[in-house]
ChimeraX commands (.cxc) that place a marker at each C-alpha (Angstrom):
marker #1 position -19.26,-0.56,6.52 radius 0.5
marker #1 position -20.99,0.46,3.29 radius 0.5
marker #1 position -19.25,2.55,0.65 radius 0.5
marker #1 position -21.59,5.44,1.45 radius 0.5
marker #1 position -20.67,5.31,5.13 radius 0.5
marker #1 position -16.98,5.11,4.22 radius 0.5
marker #1 position -17.32,8.32,2.18 radius 0.5
marker #1 position -19.12,10.00,5.08 radius 0.5
marker #1 position -16.25,8.95,7.31 radius 0.5
marker #1 position -13.80,10.61,4.90 radius 0.5
marker #1 position -15.76,13.88,5.17 radius 0.5
marker #1 position -15.66,13.61,8.98 radius 0.5
marker #1 position -11.92,13.01,8.74 radius 0.5
marker #1 position -11.44,16.17,6.67 radius 0.5
marker #1 position -13.34,18.27,9.19 radius 0.5
marker #1 position -11.43,16.76,12.10 radius 0.5
marker #1 position -8.04,17.33,10.43 radius 0.5
marker #1 position -8.85,20.90,9.40 radius 0.5
marker #1 position -9.72,21.71,13.01 radius 0.5
marker #1 position -6.71,19.89,14.48 radius 0.5
marker #1 position -4.10,21.30,12.08 radius 0.5
marker #1 position -4.61,24.72,10.47 radius 0.5
marker #1 position -1.89,24.18,7.84 radius 0.5
marker #1 position -3.47,20.92,6.76 radius 0.5
marker #1 position -6.83,22.65,6.90 radius 0.5
marker #1 position -5.69,25.11,4.22 radius 0.5
marker #1 position -4.47,22.22,2.07 radius 0.5
marker #1 position -7.83,20.49,2.44 radius 0.5
marker #1 position -9.69,23.69,1.55 radius 0.5
marker #1 position -7.76,24.02,-1.72 radius 0.5
marker #1 position -7.78,20.37,-2.77 radius 0.5
marker #1 position -10.46,18.07,-4.08 radius 0.5
marker #1 position -12.19,15.95,-1.43 radius 0.5
marker #1 position -10.32,12.84,-0.36 radius 0.5
marker #1 position -11.12,10.06,-2.84 radius 0.5
marker #1 position -9.74,7.03,-1.03 radius 0.5
marker #1 position -11.55,3.80,-1.81 radius 0.5
marker #1 position -11.67,0.30,-0.44 radius 0.5
marker #1 position -11.10,-2.26,-3.17 radius 0.5
marker #1 position -11.79,-5.99,-3.15 radius 0.5
marker #1 position -8.59,-8.01,-3.37 radius 0.5
marker #1 position -6.92,-11.30,-2.63 radius 0.5
marker #1 position -3.81,-10.89,-0.45 radius 0.5
marker #1 position -1.87,-13.64,-2.25 radius 0.5
marker #1 position -2.36,-11.99,-5.64 radius 0.5
marker #1 position -1.85,-8.48,-4.27 radius 0.5
marker #1 position 1.53,-9.44,-2.81 radius 0.5
marker #1 position 2.67,-10.97,-6.10 radius 0.5
marker #1 position 1.65,-7.79,-7.91 radius 0.5
marker #1 position 3.45,-5.63,-5.35 radius 0.5
marker #1 position 6.67,-7.60,-5.78 radius 0.5
marker #1 position 6.43,-7.46,-9.58 radius 0.5
marker #1 position 6.09,-3.67,-9.49 radius 0.5
marker #1 position 9.10,-3.03,-7.26 radius 0.5
marker #1 position 11.73,-0.82,-8.95 radius 0.5
marker #1 position 9.87,-0.91,-12.29 radius 0.5
marker #1 position 7.50,1.49,-13.98 radius 0.5
marker #1 position 3.89,0.41,-14.21 radius 0.5
marker #1 position 3.95,-0.61,-17.86 radius 0.5
marker #1 position 7.06,-2.78,-17.54 radius 0.5
marker #1 position 5.71,-4.48,-14.43 radius 0.5
marker #1 position 2.34,-5.15,-16.05 radius 0.5
marker #1 position 4.04,-6.70,-19.08 radius 0.5
marker #1 position 5.85,-9.15,-16.81 radius 0.5
marker #1 position 2.68,-9.89,-14.85 radius 0.5
marker #1 position 0.74,-10.69,-18.02 radius 0.5
marker #1 position 3.58,-12.93,-19.18 radius 0.5
marker #1 position 3.55,-14.84,-15.88 radius 0.5
marker #1 position -0.21,-15.26,-16.08 radius 0.5
marker #1 position -0.19,-16.37,-19.71 radius 0.5
marker #1 position 2.72,-18.80,-19.49 radius 0.5
marker #1 position 2.29,-20.19,-16.01 radius 0.5
marker #1 position -1.30,-19.65,-14.94 radius 0.5
marker #1 position -3.47,-20.14,-17.99 radius 0.5
marker #1 position -4.34,-16.45,-18.11 radius 0.5
marker #1 position -4.52,-15.80,-14.37 radius 0.5
marker #1 position -2.07,-15.86,-11.50 radius 0.5
marker #1 position -0.76,-19.40,-10.97 radius 0.5
marker #1 position -2.20,-20.94,-7.83 radius 0.5
marker #1 position -0.03,-21.08,-4.75 radius 0.5
marker #1 position 0.11,-24.86,-5.10 radius 0.5
marker #1 position 1.48,-24.57,-8.63 radius 0.5
marker #1 position 3.76,-21.61,-7.98 radius 0.5
marker #1 position 5.52,-23.24,-5.05 radius 0.5
marker #1 position 6.50,-26.15,-7.32 radius 0.5
marker #1 position 7.72,-24.02,-10.24 radius 0.5
marker #1 position 11.41,-23.73,-10.97 radius 0.5
marker #1 position 12.98,-20.31,-10.51 radius 0.5
marker #1 position 14.11,-20.55,-14.13 radius 0.5
marker #1 position 10.47,-20.64,-15.27 radius 0.5
marker #1 position 9.79,-17.38,-13.46 radius 0.5
marker #1 position 13.02,-15.82,-14.69 radius 0.5
marker #1 position 11.97,-16.65,-18.25 radius 0.5
marker #1 position 8.94,-14.39,-17.74 radius 0.5
marker #1 position 11.19,-11.43,-16.95 radius 0.5
marker #1 position 11.38,-11.61,-13.17 radius 0.5
marker #1 position 14.75,-11.18,-11.48 radius 0.5
marker #1 position 16.09,-14.02,-9.36 radius 0.5
marker #1 position 15.25,-12.09,-6.19 radius 0.5
marker #1 position 11.68,-11.51,-7.32 radius 0.5
marker #1 position 11.33,-15.11,-8.46 radius 0.5
marker #1 position 12.36,-16.32,-5.00 radius 0.5
marker #1 position 9.99,-13.81,-3.42 radius 0.5
marker #1 position 7.14,-15.10,-5.60 radius 0.5
marker #1 position 7.80,-18.63,-4.39 radius 0.5
marker #1 position 7.91,-17.46,-0.78 radius 0.5
marker #1 position 4.53,-15.74,-1.18 radius 0.5
marker #1 position 3.14,-19.04,-2.43 radius 0.5
marker #1 position 4.69,-21.04,0.42 radius 0.5
marker #1 position 3.42,-18.61,3.04 radius 0.5
marker #1 position -0.04,-18.54,1.48 radius 0.5
marker #1 position -0.15,-22.31,1.81 radius 0.5
marker #1 position 1.06,-22.37,5.42 radius 0.5
marker #1 position -1.33,-19.61,6.48 radius 0.5
marker #1 position 1.18,-16.83,7.06 radius 0.5
marker #1 position -0.57,-14.86,4.31 radius 0.5
marker #1 position -4.16,-14.59,5.57 radius 0.5
marker #1 position -7.30,-14.60,3.47 radius 0.5
marker #1 position -8.96,-11.27,2.70 radius 0.5
marker #1 position -11.69,-12.07,5.25 radius 0.5
marker #1 position -9.11,-12.78,7.94 radius 0.5
marker #1 position -7.20,-9.57,7.14 radius 0.5
marker #1 position -10.31,-7.44,7.58 radius 0.5
marker #1 position -10.60,-8.70,11.17 radius 0.5
marker #1 position -6.95,-7.98,12.04 radius 0.5
marker #1 position -5.37,-4.85,13.53 radius 0.5
marker #1 position -3.03,-2.81,11.33 radius 0.5
marker #1 position 0.18,-3.66,13.16 radius 0.5
marker #1 position -0.71,-7.35,13.24 radius 0.5
marker #1 position -1.16,-7.28,9.47 radius 0.5
marker #1 position 2.18,-5.51,9.02 radius 0.5
marker #1 position 3.96,-8.02,11.24 radius 0.5
marker #1 position 2.40,-10.98,9.42 radius 0.5
marker #1 position 2.97,-9.83,5.85 radius 0.5
marker #1 position 6.48,-8.44,6.29 radius 0.5
marker #1 position 7.49,-12.00,7.12 radius 0.5
marker #1 position 7.14,-12.64,3.38 radius 0.5
marker #1 position 10.36,-12.35,1.40 radius 0.5
marker #1 position 10.48,-9.10,-0.58 radius 0.5
marker #1 position 7.62,-7.42,1.29 radius 0.5
marker #1 position 8.49,-4.43,3.46 radius 0.5
marker #1 position 6.46,-2.24,5.74 radius 0.5
marker #1 position 5.71,0.34,3.02 radius 0.5
marker #1 position 4.14,-2.29,0.75 radius 0.5
marker #1 position 1.83,-3.43,3.53 radius 0.5
marker #1 position 0.97,0.16,4.44 radius 0.5
marker #1 position -0.15,0.78,0.85 radius 0.5
marker #1 position -2.35,-2.31,1.07 radius 0.5
marker #1 position -3.85,-1.09,4.32 radius 0.5
marker #1 position -4.58,2.32,2.84 radius 0.5
marker #1 position -5.72,1.55,-0.68 radius 0.5
marker #1 position -7.15,-1.95,-0.38 radius 0.5
marker #1 position -8.52,-2.22,3.14 radius 0.5
marker #1 position -9.40,1.45,3.61 radius 0.5
marker #1 position -7.70,1.75,6.99 radius 0.5
marker #1 position -7.83,5.41,7.99 radius 0.5
marker #1 position -5.02,5.76,10.53 radius 0.5
marker #1 position -1.91,4.68,8.59 radius 0.5
marker #1 position 1.07,7.03,8.28 radius 0.5
marker #1 position 3.74,5.81,5.82 radius 0.5
marker #1 position 6.61,7.87,7.20 radius 0.5
marker #1 position 9.12,6.37,4.75 radius 0.5
marker #1 position 7.09,7.34,1.69 radius 0.5
marker #1 position 8.94,10.00,-0.30 radius 0.5
marker #1 position 5.76,11.63,-1.59 radius 0.5
marker #1 position 4.26,12.08,1.86 radius 0.5
marker #1 position 7.52,13.44,3.24 radius 0.5
marker #1 position 8.00,15.81,0.30 radius 0.5
marker #1 position 4.41,17.03,0.44 radius 0.5
marker #1 position 4.78,17.67,4.16 radius 0.5
marker #1 position 8.06,19.52,3.56 radius 0.5
marker #1 position 6.39,21.83,1.06 radius 0.5
marker #1 position 3.15,22.37,2.97 radius 0.5
marker #1 position 4.86,23.19,6.25 radius 0.5
marker #1 position 7.68,25.30,4.80 radius 0.5
marker #1 position 10.70,23.18,5.73 radius 0.5
marker #1 position 13.94,23.94,3.92 radius 0.5
marker #1 position 15.01,20.28,3.67 radius 0.5
marker #1 position 13.14,17.03,3.23 radius 0.5
marker #1 position 11.77,16.13,6.64 radius 0.5
marker #1 position 13.00,13.00,8.33 radius 0.5
marker #1 position 10.55,10.19,9.07 radius 0.5
marker #1 position 10.77,10.81,12.83 radius 0.5
marker #1 position 9.67,14.44,12.34 radius 0.5
marker #1 position 6.71,13.35,10.26 radius 0.5
marker #1 position 5.83,10.65,12.78 radius 0.5
marker #1 position 5.84,13.14,15.65 radius 0.5
marker #1 position 3.71,15.68,13.79 radius 0.5
marker #1 position 1.35,12.92,12.71 radius 0.5
marker #1 position 0.17,12.46,16.28 radius 0.5
marker #1 position -1.99,15.52,15.69 radius 0.5
marker #1 position -3.65,13.74,12.75 radius 0.5
marker #1 position -4.88,10.68,14.64 radius 0.5
marker #1 position -7.15,8.84,14.03 radius 0.5
marker #1 position -7.09,9.91,10.37 radius 0.5
marker #1 position -3.43,9.79,9.39 radius 0.5
marker #1 position -4.24,7.99,6.13 radius 0.5
marker #1 position -6.39,10.90,5.01 radius 0.5
marker #1 position -3.72,13.41,6.02 radius 0.5
marker #1 position -1.17,11.41,4.00 radius 0.5
marker #1 position -3.48,11.48,0.99 radius 0.5
marker #1 position -3.51,15.28,1.15 radius 0.5
marker #1 position 0.28,15.38,1.43 radius 0.5
marker #1 position 0.40,13.54,-1.90 radius 0.5
marker #1 position -1.97,16.15,-3.32 radius 0.5
marker #1 position 0.45,18.90,-2.25 radius 0.5
marker #1 position 3.22,17.17,-4.14 radius 0.5
marker #1 position 1.24,16.72,-7.35 radius 0.5
marker #1 position -0.07,20.29,-7.22 radius 0.5
marker #1 position -3.64,19.23,-6.52 radius 0.5
marker link #1:1,2 radius 0.2
marker link #1:2,3 radius 0.2
marker link #1:3,4 radius 0.2
marker link #1:4,5 radius 0.2
marker link #1:5,6 radius 0.2
marker link #1:6,7 radius 0.2
marker link #1:7,8 radius 0.2
marker link #1:8,9 radius 0.2
marker link #1:9,10 radius 0.2
marker link #1:10,11 radius 0.2
marker link #1:11,12 radius 0.2
marker link #1:12,13 radius 0.2
marker link #1:13,14 radius 0.2
marker link #1:14,15 radius 0.2
marker link #1:15,16 radius 0.2
marker link #1:16,17 radius 0.2
marker link #1:17,18 radius 0.2
marker link #1:18,19 radius 0.2
marker link #1:19,20 radius 0.2
marker link #1:20,21 radius 0.2
marker link #1:21,22 radius 0.2
marker link #1:22,23 radius 0.2
marker link #1:23,24 radius 0.2
marker link #1:24,25 radius 0.2
marker link #1:25,26 radius 0.2
marker link #1:26,27 radius 0.2
marker link #1:27,28 radius 0.2
marker link #1:28,29 radius 0.2
marker link #1:29,30 radius 0.2
marker link #1:30,31 radius 0.2
marker link #1:31,32 radius 0.2
marker link #1:32,33 radius 0.2
marker link #1:33,34 radius 0.2
marker link #1:34,35 radius 0.2
marker link #1:35,36 radius 0.2
marker link #1:36,37 radius 0.2
marker link #1:37,38 radius 0.2
marker link #1:38,39 radius 0.2
marker link #1:39,40 radius 0.2
marker link #1:40,41 radius 0.2
marker link #1:41,42 radius 0.2
marker link #1:42,43 radius 0.2
marker link #1:43,44 radius 0.2
marker link #1:44,45 radius 0.2
marker link #1:45,46 radius 0.2
marker link #1:46,47 radius 0.2
marker link #1:47,48 radius 0.2
marker link #1:48,49 radius 0.2
marker link #1:49,50 radius 0.2
marker link #1:50,51 radius 0.2
marker link #1:51,52 radius 0.2
marker link #1:52,53 radius 0.2
marker link #1:53,54 radius 0.2
marker link #1:54,55 radius 0.2
marker link #1:55,56 radius 0.2
marker link #1:56,57 radius 0.2
marker link #1:57,58 radius 0.2
marker link #1:58,59 radius 0.2
marker link #1:59,60 radius 0.2
marker link #1:60,61 radius 0.2
marker link #1:61,62 radius 0.2
marker link #1:62,63 radius 0.2
marker link #1:63,64 radius 0.2
marker link #1:64,65 radius 0.2
marker link #1:65,66 radius 0.2
marker link #1:66,67 radius 0.2
marker link #1:67,68 radius 0.2
marker link #1:68,69 radius 0.2
marker link #1:69,70 radius 0.2
marker link #1:70,71 radius 0.2
marker link #1:71,72 radius 0.2
marker link #1:72,73 radius 0.2
marker link #1:73,74 radius 0.2
marker link #1:74,75 radius 0.2
marker link #1:75,76 radius 0.2
marker link #1:76,77 radius 0.2
marker link #1:77,78 radius 0.2
marker link #1:78,79 radius 0.2
marker link #1:79,80 radius 0.2
marker link #1:80,81 radius 0.2
marker link #1:81,82 radius 0.2
marker link #1:82,83 radius 0.2
marker link #1:83,84 radius 0.2
marker link #1:84,85 radius 0.2
marker link #1:85,86 radius 0.2
marker link #1:86,87 radius 0.2
marker link #1:87,88 radius 0.2
marker link #1:88,89 radius 0.2
marker link #1:89,90 radius 0.2
marker link #1:90,91 radius 0.2
marker link #1:91,92 radius 0.2
marker link #1:92,93 radius 0.2
marker link #1:93,94 radius 0.2
marker link #1:94,95 radius 0.2
marker link #1:95,96 radius 0.2
marker link #1:96,97 radius 0.2
marker link #1:97,98 radius 0.2
marker link #1:98,99 radius 0.2
marker link #1:99,100 radius 0.2
marker link #1:100,101 radius 0.2
marker link #1:101,102 radius 0.2
marker link #1:102,103 radius 0.2
marker link #1:103,104 radius 0.2
marker link #1:104,105 radius 0.2
marker link #1:105,106 radius 0.2
marker link #1:106,107 radius 0.2
marker link #1:107,108 radius 0.2
marker link #1:108,109 radius 0.2
marker link #1:109,110 radius 0.2
marker link #1:110,111 radius 0.2
marker link #1:111,112 radius 0.2
marker link #1:112,113 radius 0.2
marker link #1:113,114 radius 0.2
marker link #1:114,115 radius 0.2
marker link #1:115,116 radius 0.2
marker link #1:116,117 radius 0.2
marker link #1:117,118 radius 0.2
marker link #1:118,119 radius 0.2
marker link #1:119,120 radius 0.2
marker link #1:120,121 radius 0.2
marker link #1:121,122 radius 0.2
marker link #1:122,123 radius 0.2
marker link #1:123,124 radius 0.2
marker link #1:124,125 radius 0.2
marker link #1:125,126 radius 0.2
marker link #1:126,127 radius 0.2
marker link #1:127,128 radius 0.2
marker link #1:128,129 radius 0.2
marker link #1:129,130 radius 0.2
marker link #1:130,131 radius 0.2
marker link #1:131,132 radius 0.2
marker link #1:132,133 radius 0.2
marker link #1:133,134 radius 0.2
marker link #1:134,135 radius 0.2
marker link #1:135,136 radius 0.2
marker link #1:136,137 radius 0.2
marker link #1:137,138 radius 0.2
marker link #1:138,139 radius 0.2
marker link #1:139,140 radius 0.2
marker link #1:140,141 radius 0.2
marker link #1:141,142 radius 0.2
marker link #1:142,143 radius 0.2
marker link #1:143,144 radius 0.2
marker link #1:144,145 radius 0.2
marker link #1:145,146 radius 0.2
marker link #1:146,147 radius 0.2
marker link #1:147,148 radius 0.2
marker link #1:148,149 radius 0.2
marker link #1:149,150 radius 0.2
marker link #1:150,151 radius 0.2
marker link #1:151,152 radius 0.2
marker link #1:152,153 radius 0.2
marker link #1:153,154 radius 0.2
marker link #1:154,155 radius 0.2
marker link #1:155,156 radius 0.2
marker link #1:156,157 radius 0.2
marker link #1:157,158 radius 0.2
marker link #1:158,159 radius 0.2
marker link #1:159,160 radius 0.2
marker link #1:160,161 radius 0.2
marker link #1:161,162 radius 0.2
marker link #1:162,163 radius 0.2
marker link #1:163,164 radius 0.2
marker link #1:164,165 radius 0.2
marker link #1:165,166 radius 0.2
marker link #1:166,167 radius 0.2
marker link #1:167,168 radius 0.2
marker link #1:168,169 radius 0.2
marker link #1:169,170 radius 0.2
marker link #1:170,171 radius 0.2
marker link #1:171,172 radius 0.2
marker link #1:172,173 radius 0.2
marker link #1:173,174 radius 0.2
marker link #1:174,175 radius 0.2
marker link #1:175,176 radius 0.2
marker link #1:176,177 radius 0.2
marker link #1:177,178 radius 0.2
marker link #1:178,179 radius 0.2
marker link #1:179,180 radius 0.2
marker link #1:180,181 radius 0.2
marker link #1:181,182 radius 0.2
marker link #1:182,183 radius 0.2
marker link #1:183,184 radius 0.2
marker link #1:184,185 radius 0.2
marker link #1:185,186 radius 0.2
marker link #1:186,187 radius 0.2
marker link #1:187,188 radius 0.2
marker link #1:188,189 radius 0.2
marker link #1:189,190 radius 0.2
marker link #1:190,191 radius 0.2
marker link #1:191,192 radius 0.2
marker link #1:192,193 radius 0.2
marker link #1:193,194 radius 0.2
marker link #1:194,195 radius 0.2
marker link #1:195,196 radius 0.2
marker link #1:196,197 radius 0.2
marker link #1:197,198 radius 0.2
marker link #1:198,199 radius 0.2
marker link #1:199,200 radius 0.2
marker link #1:200,201 radius 0.2
marker link #1:201,202 radius 0.2
marker link #1:202,203 radius 0.2
marker link #1:203,204 radius 0.2
marker link #1:204,205 radius 0.2
marker link #1:205,206 radius 0.2
marker link #1:206,207 radius 0.2
marker link #1:207,208 radius 0.2
marker link #1:208,209 radius 0.2
marker link #1:209,210 radius 0.2
view
């Protein structure tokens, strides 16, 4: 699918959602058009980046990433072959916690044994199959894979029910008094199929005032 066709699909999604859900339709009418993009990426590197960012702000995580690249990869991510042989202490010296260091090494091991697919292989896989495969990696949970599906692969029917921003945006848009539980969001999301990713994007816009 070309980028132009992907953007046309986003416009179709907005029209479909506005018709299927009047509340969401009002959100869509007030917000900017959905600006989701598909971005080229390598799953091995994307998983390392995801782990590095966990529980850190973006600047702190990027500092650690650049240190890992400079010290261990000659300016780029170390290859899986090199990373799997590195001592945990070498990774810790770059600022990674022990848990993240072990997760890094597991990403490398699973990239080498084929558990982590290539980008080409991922594009041919169904969403749930990707989630099942990648959550086998230490330190990678369902939410991390859902973000990859949405923002890297451009999959349009992903609903991250555990994401605070989506839940909070839904709570505000639909007038709930308390933060909605994931099961409530999941049930309501049936009305958003097959464009739950786009609906989630607009829930984030509610939260940021957009």
